[in-house]
MDAnalysis code that builds the backbone (N, CA, C; Angstrom):
import MDAnalysis as mda
import numpy as np

u = mda.Universe.empty(432, n_residues=144, atom_resindex=np.repeat(np.arange(144), 3), trajectory=True)
u.add_TopologyAttr("name", ["N", "CA", "C"] * 144)
u.add_TopologyAttr("resid", np.arange(1, 145))
u.add_TopologyAttr("resname", ["UNK", "UNK", "UNK", "UNK", "UNK", "UNK", "UNK", "UNK", "UNK", "UNK", "UNK", "UNK", "UNK", "UNK", "UNK", "UNK", "UNK", "UNK", "UNK", "UNK", "UNK", "UNK", "UNK", "UNK", "UNK", "UNK", "UNK", "UNK", "UNK", "UNK", "UNK", "UNK", "UNK", "UNK", "UNK", "UNK", "UNK", "UNK", "UNK", "UNK", "UNK", "UNK", "UNK", "UNK", "UNK", "UNK", "UNK", "UNK", "UNK", "UNK", "UNK", "UNK", "UNK", "UNK", "UNK", "UNK", "UNK", "UNK", "UNK", "UNK", "UNK", "UNK", "UNK", "UNK", "UNK", "UNK", "UNK", "UNK", "UNK", "UNK", "UNK", "UNK", "UNK", "UNK", "UNK", "UNK", "UNK", "UNK", "UNK", "UNK", "UNK", "UNK", "UNK", "UNK", "UNK", "UNK", "UNK", "UNK", "UNK", "UNK", "UNK", "UNK", "UNK", "UNK", "UNK", "UNK", "UNK", "UNK", "UNK", "UNK", "UNK", "UNK", "UNK", "UNK", "UNK", "UNK", "UNK", "UNK", "UNK", "UNK", "UNK", "UNK", "UNK", "UNK", "UNK", "UNK", "UNK", "UNK", "UNK", "UNK", "UNK", "UNK", "UNK", "UNK", "UNK", "UNK", "UNK", "UNK", "UNK", "UNK", "UNK", "UNK", "UNK", "UNK", "UNK", "UNK", "UNK", "UNK", "UNK", "UNK", "UNK", "UNK", "UNK", "UNK"])
u.atoms.positions = np.array([
    [0.823, -1.204, 0.000],
    [0.000, 0.000, 0.000],
    [0.859, 1.258, 0.000],
    [2.082, 1.194, 0.534],
    [2.956, 2.353, 0.589],
    [3.231, 2.963, -0.771],
    [3.501, 2.105, -1.779],
    [3.762, 2.616, -3.125],
    [2.520, 3.239, -3.737],
    [1.356, 2.712, -3.404],
    [0.102, 3.257, -3.933],
    [-0.067, 4.711, -3.517],
    [0.318, 5.045, -2.277],
    [0.163, 6.409, -1.785],
    [1.067, 7.399, -2.508],
    [2.035, 6.898, -3.257],
    [2.974, 7.765, -3.947],
    [2.624, 8.006, -5.408],
    [1.590, 7.378, -5.927],
    [1.235, 7.569, -7.332],
    [0.098, 8.574, -7.462],
    [0.179, 9.373, -8.509],
    [-0.821, 10.415, -8.689],
    [-2.211, 9.845, -8.937],
    [-2.284, 8.661, -9.546],
    [-3.577, 8.078, -9.882],
    [-4.421, 7.808, -8.627],
    [-3.779, 7.361, -7.565],
    [-4.487, 7.096, -6.303],
    [-5.191, 8.359, -5.824],
    [-4.449, 9.468, -5.782],
    [-5.008, 10.726, -5.294],
    [-6.015, 11.299, -6.294],
    [-5.776, 11.088, -7.579],
    [-6.690, 11.583, -8.604],
    [-8.047, 10.886, -8.516],
    [-8.060, 9.612, -8.137],
    [-9.324, 8.887, -7.988],
    [-10.051, 9.327, -6.722],
    [-9.302, 9.598, -5.669],
    [-9.934, 10.059, -4.428],
    [-10.584, 11.437, -4.587],
    [-9.963, 12.313, -5.380],
    [-10.468, 13.678, -5.537],
    [-11.925, 13.730, -5.991],
    [-12.330, 13.026, -7.055],
    [-13.742, 13.119, -7.448],
    [-14.687, 12.436, -6.464],
    [-14.193, 11.449, -5.731],
    [-15.045, 10.833, -4.705],
    [-15.378, 11.874, -3.641],
    [-14.341, 12.595, -3.188],
    [-14.585, 13.636, -2.191],
    [-15.365, 14.805, -2.779],
    [-15.147, 15.107, -4.050],
    [-15.932, 16.165, -4.703],
    [-17.414, 15.784, -4.745],
    [-17.695, 14.518, -5.016],
    [-19.082, 14.054, -5.020],
    [-19.694, 14.186, -3.624],
    [-18.940, 13.776, -2.619],
    [-19.434, 13.914, -1.248],
    [-19.632, 15.380, -0.880],
    [-18.760, 16.249, -1.384],
    [-18.905, 17.681, -1.148],
    [-20.256, 18.170, -1.657],
    [-20.623, 17.752, -2.855],
    [-21.902, 18.176, -3.432],
    [-23.074, 17.668, -2.610],
    [-23.028, 16.408, -2.220],
    [-24.145, 15.824, -1.457],
    [-24.259, 16.477, -0.085],
    [-23.128, 16.569, 0.632],
    [-23.153, 17.186, 1.963],
    [-23.574, 18.650, 1.886],
    [-23.078, 19.374, 0.882],
    [-23.425, 20.792, 0.743],
    [-24.907, 20.961, 0.435],
    [-25.432, 20.140, -0.449],
    [-26.852, 20.253, -0.810],
    [-27.728, 20.059, 0.427],
    [-27.367, 19.097, 1.259],
    [-28.121, 18.879, 2.500],
    [-27.886, 20.033, 3.460],
    [-26.646, 20.502, 3.543],
    [-26.281, 21.518, 4.522],
    [-26.791, 22.913, 4.232],
    [-27.071, 23.242, 2.979],
    [-27.503, 24.608, 2.657],
    [-29.013, 24.760, 2.625],
    [-29.705, 23.762, 3.113],
    [-31.165, 23.771, 3.064],
    [-31.769, 25.023, 3.707],
    [-31.286, 25.418, 4.873],
    [-31.884, 26.538, 5.596],
    [-30.879, 27.642, 5.901],
    [-29.964, 27.890, 4.964],
    [-28.919, 28.891, 5.192],
    [-28.593, 29.580, 3.871],
    [-28.169, 30.816, 3.955],
    [-27.716, 31.547, 2.774],
    [-26.505, 30.840, 2.188],
    [-26.473, 30.678, 0.880],
    [-25.393, 29.906, 0.254],
    [-24.028, 30.559, 0.446],
    [-23.962, 31.887, 0.465],
    [-22.673, 32.551, 0.681],
    [-22.174, 32.329, 2.104],
    [-23.090, 32.353, 3.084],
    [-22.687, 32.094, 4.462],
    [-22.258, 30.642, 4.627],
    [-22.923, 29.753, 3.931],
    [-22.525, 28.343, 3.960],
    [-21.107, 28.184, 3.396],
    [-20.800, 28.921, 2.336],
    [-19.459, 28.887, 1.760],
    [-18.441, 29.404, 2.761],
    [-18.794, 30.440, 3.505],
    [-17.912, 30.990, 4.534],
    [-17.602, 29.941, 5.607],
    [-18.629, 29.246, 6.077],
    [-18.424, 28.204, 7.090],
    [-17.540, 27.098, 6.529],
    [-17.811, 26.686, 5.313],
    [-16.997, 25.644, 4.669],
    [-15.535, 26.076, 4.592],
    [-15.301, 27.334, 4.261],
    [-13.945, 27.847, 4.135],
    [-13.212, 27.808, 5.473],
    [-13.907, 28.126, 6.547],
    [-13.302, 28.051, 7.881],
    [-12.893, 26.610, 8.180],
    [-13.748, 25.665, 7.843],
    [-13.439, 24.252, 8.061],
    [-12.207, 23.853, 7.256],
    [-12.155, 24.272, 5.996],
    [-11.011, 23.946, 5.134],
    [-9.727, 24.530, 5.717],
    [-9.765, 25.791, 6.112],
    [-8.591, 26.450, 6.678],
    [-8.110, 25.725, 7.937],
    [-9.030, 25.406, 8.824],
    [-8.689, 24.716, 10.069],
    [-8.105, 23.332, 9.782],
    [-8.754, 22.570, 8.910],
    [-8.293, 21.211, 8.601],
    [-6.908, 21.226, 7.958],
    [-6.685, 22.132, 7.016],
    [-5.368, 22.212, 6.387],
    [-4.297, 22.652, 7.374],
    [-4.661, 23.535, 8.298],
    [-3.721, 23.943, 9.335],
    [-3.274, 22.759, 10.176],
    [-4.214, 21.895, 10.529],
    [-3.888, 20.696, 11.302],
    [-2.977, 19.762, 10.501],
    [-3.295, 19.578, 9.225],
    [-2.473, 18.707, 8.373],
    [-1.051, 19.256, 8.259],
    [-0.920, 20.547, 7.989],
    [0.410, 21.154, 7.870],
    [1.185, 21.062, 9.179],
    [0.525, 21.343, 10.263],
    [1.182, 21.270, 11.570],
    [1.623, 19.838, 11.869],
    [0.721, 18.890, 11.643],
    [1.017, 17.487, 11.921],
    [2.170, 16.944, 11.090],
    [2.329, 17.431, 9.894],
    [3.403, 16.967, 9.005],
    [4.644, 17.855, 9.064],
    [4.572, 18.922, 9.837],
    [5.707, 19.839, 9.918],
    [6.014, 20.504, 8.598],
    [4.997, 20.882, 7.846],
    [5.194, 21.398, 6.495],
    [5.004, 22.908, 6.356],
    [4.885, 23.620, 7.469],
    [4.823, 25.075, 7.348],
    [6.141, 25.586, 6.798],
    [6.091, 26.616, 5.961],
    [7.289, 27.209, 5.373],
    [7.381, 28.663, 5.808],
    [8.591, 29.187, 5.914],
    [8.714, 30.625, 6.188],
    [8.113, 31.421, 5.025],
    [7.309, 32.418, 5.339],
    [6.667, 33.210, 4.288],
    [7.698, 33.903, 3.404],
    [8.861, 34.185, 3.964],
    [9.917, 34.851, 3.198],
    [10.533, 33.937, 2.133],
    [10.276, 32.636, 2.230],
    [10.846, 31.703, 1.242],
    [10.001, 31.598, -0.022],
    [8.901, 32.333, -0.069],
    [7.967, 32.246, -1.193],
    [8.169, 33.465, -2.100],
    [8.282, 33.223, -3.392],
    [8.536, 34.309, -4.349],
    [7.288, 35.153, -4.575],
    [7.514, 36.350, -5.079],
    [6.404, 37.248, -5.410],
    [5.490, 36.658, -6.471],
    [6.079, 35.992, -7.461],
    [5.284, 35.351, -8.514],
    [4.383, 34.270, -7.918],
    [4.945, 33.492, -6.985],
    [4.145, 32.444, -6.344],
    [2.997, 33.067, -5.569],
    [3.292, 34.116, -4.805],
    [2.227, 34.810, -4.062],
    [1.138, 35.314, -5.001],
    [1.543, 35.931, -6.110],
    [0.572, 36.478, -7.060],
    [-0.350, 35.391, -7.585],
    [0.232, 34.277, -8.036],
    [-0.601, 33.238, -8.647],
    [-1.410, 32.460, -7.607],
    [-0.907, 32.348, -6.382],
    [-1.716, 31.742, -5.326],
    [-2.861, 32.667, -4.929],
    [-2.622, 33.973, -4.947],
    [-3.696, 34.939, -4.696],
    [-4.770, 34.820, -5.771],
    [-4.348, 34.788, -7.032],
    [-5.308, 34.647, -8.130],
    [-6.068, 33.325, -8.035],
    [-5.356, 32.248, -7.702],
    [-6.001, 30.947, -7.534],
    [-7.007, 30.991, -6.388],
    [-6.635, 31.650, -5.303],
    [-7.552, 31.775, -4.165],
    [-8.804, 32.550, -4.533],
    [-8.637, 33.632, -5.277],
    [-9.798, 34.412, -5.707],
    [-10.688, 33.596, -6.647],
    [-10.060, 32.816, -7.522],
    [-10.840, 31.943, -8.406],
    [-11.576, 30.879, -7.589],
    [-10.924, 30.386, -6.531],
    [-11.576, 29.406, -5.654],
    [-12.798, 30.019, -4.989],
    [-12.661, 31.230, -4.492],
    [-13.809, 31.912, -3.877],
    [-14.940, 32.030, -4.894],
    [-14.602, 32.467, -6.094],
    [-15.627, 32.641, -7.123],
    [-16.321, 31.323, -7.446],
    [-15.550, 30.250, -7.599],
    [-16.168, 28.970, -7.949],
    [-17.015, 28.434, -6.803],
    [-16.545, 28.574, -5.573],
    [-17.337, 28.070, -4.439],
    [-18.633, 28.859, -4.272],
    [-18.559, 30.179, -4.429],
    [-19.772, 30.994, -4.323],
    [-20.765, 30.596, -5.413],
    [-20.271, 30.465, -6.641],
    [-21.152, 30.075, -7.750],
    [-21.707, 28.664, -7.555],
    [-20.855, 27.743, -7.118],
    [-21.263, 26.350, -6.933],
    [-22.318, 26.231, -5.842],
    [-22.100, 26.873, -4.706],
    [-23.069, 26.790, -3.613],
    [-24.382, 27.463, -3.996],
    [-24.312, 28.573, -4.726],
    [-25.536, 29.236, -5.171],
    [-26.289, 28.327, -6.120],
    [-25.572, 27.675, -7.044],
    [-26.212, 26.755, -7.985],
    [-26.835, 25.568, -7.244],
    [-26.121, 25.035, -6.233],
    [-26.687, 23.925, -5.445],
    [-27.926, 24.349, -4.690],
    [-27.931, 25.572, -4.197],
    [-29.092, 26.083, -3.465],
    [-30.315, 26.149, -4.390],
    [-30.082, 26.517, -5.643],
    [-31.178, 26.727, -6.588],
    [-31.527, 25.498, -7.423],
    [-30.580, 24.580, -7.586],
    [-30.802, 23.448, -8.485],
    [-30.597, 22.111, -7.817],
    [-30.706, 21.069, -8.622],
    [-30.503, 19.704, -8.151],
    [-29.016, 19.348, -8.212],
    [-28.549, 18.658, -7.185],
    [-27.134, 18.279, -7.110],
    [-26.732, 17.447, -8.327],
    [-27.612, 16.542, -8.784],
    [-27.250, 15.671, -9.903],
    [-27.167, 16.430, -11.229],
    [-27.652, 17.668, -11.255],
    [-27.523, 18.483, -12.453],
    [-26.409, 19.522, -12.316],
    [-26.271, 20.069, -11.121],
    [-25.253, 21.093, -10.879],
    [-23.848, 20.503, -10.986],
    [-23.625, 19.357, -10.349],
    [-22.276, 18.777, -10.295],
    [-21.688, 18.493, -11.683],
    [-22.440, 17.922, -12.619],
    [-21.842, 17.689, -13.941],
    [-21.454, 18.978, -14.665],
    [-22.256, 20.019, -14.510],
    [-21.902, 21.298, -15.138],
    [-20.619, 21.826, -14.505],
    [-20.503, 21.688, -13.182],
    [-19.280, 22.097, -12.495],
    [-18.071, 21.335, -13.027],
    [-18.271, 20.095, -13.390],
    [-17.155, 19.273, -13.884],
    [-16.738, 19.649, -15.299],
    [-17.451, 20.573, -15.908],
    [-16.957, 21.131, -17.167],
    [-15.635, 21.856, -16.937],
    [-15.278, 22.040, -15.668],
    [-13.964, 22.615, -15.357],
    [-12.859, 21.772, -15.983],
    [-13.078, 20.468, -16.119],
    [-12.098, 19.593, -16.766],
    [-11.865, 20.059, -18.204],
    [-12.932, 20.391, -18.883],
    [-12.849, 20.867, -20.264],
    [-12.116, 22.204, -20.306],
    [-12.494, 23.111, -19.395],
    [-11.858, 24.424, -19.377],
    [-10.379, 24.346, -19.005],
    [-10.035, 23.441, -18.094],
    [-8.615, 23.266, -17.754],
    [-7.835, 22.848, -18.991],
    [-8.358, 21.896, -19.744],
    [-7.662, 21.440, -20.955],
    [-7.516, 22.589, -21.952],
    [-8.590, 23.338, -22.172],
    [-8.538, 24.453, -23.116],
    [-7.585, 25.545, -22.644],
    [-7.668, 25.915, -21.359],
    [-6.796, 26.958, -20.821],
    [-5.336, 26.498, -20.803],
    [-5.113, 25.207, -20.519],
    [-3.745, 24.680, -20.522],
    [-3.146, 24.773, -21.927],
    [-3.964, 24.508, -22.935],
    [-3.483, 24.628, -24.320],
    [-3.217, 26.089, -24.669],
    [-4.134, 26.976, -24.291],
    [-4.002, 28.390, -24.639],
    [-2.899, 29.099, -23.865],
    [-2.862, 28.911, -22.546],
    [-1.978, 29.708, -21.696],
    [-0.670, 29.013, -21.315],
    [-0.673, 27.688, -21.303],
    [0.527, 26.960, -20.896],
    [1.230, 26.296, -22.072],
    [0.601, 26.367, -23.241],
    [1.198, 25.774, -24.427],
    [1.173, 24.258, -24.437],
    [0.310, 23.665, -23.623],
    [0.226, 22.210, -23.602],
    [-0.475, 21.715, -24.860],
    [-0.028, 20.573, -25.349],
    [-0.573, 19.998, -26.567],
    [-1.659, 18.979, -26.211],
    [-2.780, 19.063, -26.905],
    [-3.871, 18.116, -26.693],
    [-3.933, 17.210, -27.918],
    [-3.879, 15.910, -27.669],
    [-3.898, 14.933, -28.770],
    [-5.302, 14.814, -29.347],
    [-5.396, 14.114, -30.447],
    [-6.714, 13.840, -31.040],
    [-7.599, 13.085, -30.073],
    [-7.012, 12.107, -29.385],
    [-7.765, 11.361, -28.370],
    [-8.211, 12.291, -27.251],
    [-7.347, 13.240, -26.887],
    [-7.697, 14.222, -25.859],
    [-8.906, 15.050, -26.259],
    [-8.947, 15.467, -27.529],
    [-10.091, 16.240, -28.016],
    [-11.375, 15.409, -28.000],
    [-11.245, 14.122, -28.293],
    [-12.414, 13.234, -28.204],
    [-12.911, 13.201, -26.756],
    [-11.986, 13.057, -25.820],
    [-12.360, 13.049, -24.407],
    [-13.018, 14.343, -23.976],
    [-12.464, 15.464, -24.411],
    [-13.049, 16.776, -24.089],
    [-14.477, 16.860, -24.620],
    [-14.669, 16.377, -25.841],
    [-16.009, 16.388, -26.444],
    [-16.968, 15.497, -25.664],
    [-16.501, 14.320, -25.275],
    [-17.369, 13.398, -24.534],
    [-17.728, 13.942, -23.154],
    [-16.751, 14.532, -22.469],
    [-17.036, 15.130, -21.163],
    [-18.060, 16.250, -21.321],
    [-17.875, 17.083, -22.325],
    [-18.819, 18.187, -22.580],
    [-20.219, 17.658, -22.851],
    [-20.310, 16.691, -23.714],
    [-21.614, 16.112, -24.057],
    [-22.253, 15.465, -22.843],
    [-21.456, 14.715, -22.080],
    [-21.999, 14.041, -20.898],
    [-22.509, 15.033, -19.870],
    [-21.775, 16.109, -19.640],
    [-22.222, 17.113, -18.671],
    [-23.527, 17.763, -19.122],
    [-23.633, 18.041, -20.405],
    [-24.860, 18.656, -20.924],
    [-26.039, 17.697, -20.805],
    [-25.830, 16.430, -21.161],
    [-26.909, 15.438, -21.072],
    [-27.378, 15.287, -19.626],
    [-26.433, 15.197, -18.691],
    [-26.808, 15.072, -17.274],
    [-27.515, 16.315, -16.762],
    [-27.073, 17.476, -17.186],
    [-27.651, 18.723, -16.701],
    [-29.081, 18.938, -17.182],
    [-29.380, 18.495, -18.402],
    [-30.747, 18.730, -18.927],
    [-31.671, 17.558, -18.660],
    [-31.085, 16.427, -18.237],
    [-31.874, 15.219, -18.029],
    [-32.584, 15.137, -16.718],
])
């Protein structure tokens, strides 16, 4: 099992499982609360949990060891995270989890497109087929 914990595939499979649980738990949890306030509470939980993980593993770094470029892009990533969580929780409040979650997973498509545009990553023909299938599947689930 030790080697399994070191491969990206193990963690990549766990991520959507937890993302699915996030949608289900959030849909139940936002029943009688403003979606933005629910996002705020969730963020506090995330901050606290990550603090415990970092402390437990001794992984805190001196803030001075981080470059300005890293700070800038982590700030931008954080702002994008806020935007996506606010939009996601609002969508869950207004819609069905089984329809909202697939549309949210169109992020996979956007990551591929943005990676090609901004990072110069190459997408193979098979990759484009996958992007098309993910797009189609999300649309079918969302309207179904």
